[in-house]
C-alpha positions, 0 to 999 in steps of 0.5 A: 465509527471513528470521529470525523477527523480520523476518517478524514485522515484515513481518506487522505492516507488512501489518496496519498497511496493512490497518488504514489501508484499513479506516479509508479505507472508514470515511471513505468511508462517512462522505463524507470522501473526501479522508481516504479517499484519504489513508488509501488511500495509507498502506495502500499505503505500508505494504504496499510497505514490507513487500514491500521488507523481503523484500529487506532494503530500507529507504527513508528517504522516501516517494519513495524507498520508491516508487522502490525498489518500482518498481525492485526489483519493477515494472521486474523484472516481479514486479508489474504496471506498472499499480502504478506509475501507481496508487501515483503517483496515490495519492501525488499525491492524498494530498498534495492531500487533506492540503494543498490546500483545493480539496476536489477528491476525490469519491466516484468517485475515492475508491472507485476508489482503495480498490479499486486498493489492495485489489488491490495489498495482495492481490497483495503478500500473494500474493508474500510468501506465496510468498517466505516459504513461508507461507499467505496467511492468515498475514498476517491475524489 
């Protein structure tokens, strides 16, 4: 098990991920679908960054974070292969939502993304609970 400070950082990262997902749902409820998708991506980004901390991996960019997560956790079978597709989709949609002017994200895409993110967060919390030998509730305030 990592030092207490490290597990506290992981806990804060997971909390930030959950907070971004809450914001995504608020945006969705207010018909701000592009912002919902953007926040969904950041929810996953903070969550997989927390998982990477369990192996003391710190990436310097979003692409490195995603690549490291895929290499260390998806390709090794610790997490399902579908996570790679979902995370890459979220990354591309976030870029489109933040920088393109087309407004192509609708409610169906946003809702699907947020449900996928909920699954990823839940699965990551399960993994971290087993890794650190703490109950799932530990990750939530």
